C-alpha positions in Angstrom: -0.1 -0.1 0.0 1.3 3.1 -0.9 1.9 5.8 1.7 0.2 9.1 1.5 0.6 11.8 3.8 -2.9 12.9 5.8 -4.0 16.4 6.8 -7.2 17.2 8.4 -9.3 19.3 6.2 -10.6 21.6 8.7 -9.6 22.2 12.6 -12.9 23.9 13.3 -14.9 21.1 13.9 -12.5 19.2 16.3 -14.1 18.9 19.6 -11.9 20.4 22.6 -14.5 19.7 25.5 -15.0 16.1 27.2 -18.5 15.5 26.6 -17.4 16.2 22.9 -14.5 13.7 22.9 -17.3 11.2 24.2 -19.4 11.2 21.2 -19.3 8.4 18.3 -18.8 9.7 14.6 -20.1 7.5 11.6 -17.9 7.6 8.4 -19.2 10.4 7.0 -18.4 12.4 9.9 -14.7 10.8 9.7 -14.1 11.4 6.7 -14.6 15.3 6.6 -11.7 15.7 9.1 -9.8 12.6 7.2 -9.6 13.3 3.5 -9.4 9.8 2.6 -12.0 7.8 0.3 -14.1 5.1 1.9 -12.0 2.2 0.5 -9.0 3.4 1.8 -10.2 4.5 5.2 -11.4 0.6 5.5 -7.9 -0.3 3.9 -6.7 1.8 6.7 -8.7 0.5 9.8 -7.6 -3.7 8.5 -4.2 -2.8 8.5 -3.9 -1.1 11.6 -3.3 2.6 10.4 -6.5 4.2 11.7 -8.5 3.1 14.9 -10.9 0.3 14.8 -14.4 1.1 14.9 -17.2 0.2 17.5 -20.2 -2.0 15.8 -23.9 -0.8 16.8 -25.5 -3.0 13.9 -24.8 -5.2 12.0 -24.2 -2.6 9.1 -23.4 0.3 11.7 -19.8 1.5 12.8 -19.3 4.7 14.5 -15.8 5.8 15.9 -14.6 7.4 19.6 -14.2 11.3 18.4 -11.1 10.8 20.9 -9.7 8.3 18.9 -10.2 10.1 15.5 -9.1 13.3 16.9 -5.9 11.5 18.5 -5.7 10.2 15.2 -5.5 13.4 13.6 -2.8 15.1 16.0 -0.7 12.1 15.3 -1.0 12.6 11.5 -0.2 16.3 12.0 
């Protein structure tokens, strides 16, 4: 897999309070902050490059806001 530099699209939407960091974000919200394609995201999750999501149902996965914020900060 080719290594790609990733930078967040907007830092305005990164949560600042503890309560906001406890939120669960679905994939469209995650992809607003981490500008990669859906297939690249899922490949990164499978390889361990991106955080593993939480299964809410058979077809619904969400990620902890804190995990995504930590990912963005580690990629800067």
